[in-house]
Residue, then its C-alpha position, 0 to 999 in steps of 0.5 A: m493525442s491526449a496526454l495522460r499524467i500519472l501519479a504512482p509510488a516510486k519504481l512502480f512504472s516500468p517502460w513496458l508499462i508506459d508503452a502498453l498505455r501508449t497503445s490507447g493513443a494518450k501521451i504518457s507521463v509518470e511522476g513518482y512519490a516516495s511516501g503517502e505524505e508526498s502523494q497527498s501534497l502533490l495531488s493537492s497542488s498539481a493536476f493529474d489524470l490517474a493516481a495510485l494511492p495506499d488506502t490511508a490516502i483514500f479517506p483524507l482525499l475524499r474528505a478534501g474533495h480531490l477525488l472524482p467518481l470512477g463511474e464518470a470514466l468507466p462503463s463498468p466496474l473493474p475486476a477485484e476479489p471481493q475481500f478487497l472491496h467495500h472498506y471504510f475509506d470508500p465503502a461503495n468503491q465510487y472513487a478507488w479501486p484496488f489492485a495490489f497490497t502488502l502487509l507490515a512485517i518484521g525483518g532482519q538478519g540472522t536465523p528465523a529464531e533470532v528475528p522476532s515473529h510476534w508484535k509482543e516480542l517487541a513490546a517489552g523493549r528488550i529488542p532494539f528495532r527500527p519502526p516503520p519509515s511512515p509516521l502513521y503506521s509507527r503510531f499504530l504499531f506503538a499503540a499496539l505494542a502498549h495495548g495489544f494488536p489490533p489497536s483500539p481507537g482509545s489506545l490510539a488517542a492515548q499514543g501521542g505520536p511516534t518517535s524513533p527510539l534513540g540509538q536504534e537507527n542502525a538496529r538489526i531489526a526493522i519493521d517495514f512493509a513485506q514488500r520493501l523487506e522482500a526487496r532487501t533479501g538479497v542481504a545474507d541471512r535476512i529474514v522476514h516474518i509476518p506475525s501470525e496474530g495479523s498485521w496492517i494491510r496496505l492496499f493500493h487503489w487506482s483513482i482518478p484525481r479531481g484534475c483529471s482533464d480527460a476521463k475518457a482517456a483515464g478509464a481506457a488506461l485503467q482497462t489496460l492496467y487491469r488486464p490479467e497479464t498487465l497487473g500480474r507482471l506489474t505487481s509481481e515487479a513491485l513485490l506486491a500481491a495482485t487483488v485479481r485472482e486471474a492476474r495471478q496466472a501471470v505471477p511467477a509460481e516462486l512468488l506465488r509460494n512466498p507467503n511474505v507476498y501472497p500470505l495465507e488467507s487465514l492470515l489475511d483475515r486477521c489483518v487490519f487497516a491503519r484507520v485514519d479516521w480514528l485520528p484527529p483531523s490533521p493537515a499531515a498526510p498519512 
């Protein structure tokens, strides 16, 4: 029996998914990471057979030679909608294949009118807010607040690096990904807004790390992970939106109607990536 070691965001894998992958005959182990920084560190220091990674991690990992071509494990491409393919970090999708996404949003307690619904409402500095936990997305956010959304490469160069405003650790308003803000909606009066002018998309991909010991087993696992019923259930439990249209047939109707999880196409068209290729090379991972 082959062994399959998987790196994935914390809480992405449920027992039922591990059982589904075991049908291929592989022994499955999963290690979770809490941030993009941690994922890159783990891939640089340990051997994995599969990794679920955000777009911000793909570019630096490819530059460092840490990912293998998917074609070595797959006889044919995996399914995905065209708008999620062929982006700057992997133009031909040779090394990373999308499976889910979420958008940066504004959340807080109160009525809808009391929670900002546009980035410019935060730019004046009158509303205390907690910036994104990710230093990378905080840098992009502060550049946009200073120069307008979406930020340009020049505005990022002028943004020397984000720091949390003093005394705002417990601010009523928080900036984070809709996936995480929606997970907290059990709190009374919590509202989540994705600004209509657009936001940052965080696109998750499956990749095969350089340390993969069994490309055939990795390819078989990927084919299982992209089965519509599997991908639909996986993304729904994680409060992510599936990039495969057929998988959405397995998504609960209530979640499909939630615009913070499945935004309108017109809004998605106005969303951008946090372009790590616009930043100076740094040993720090996004």
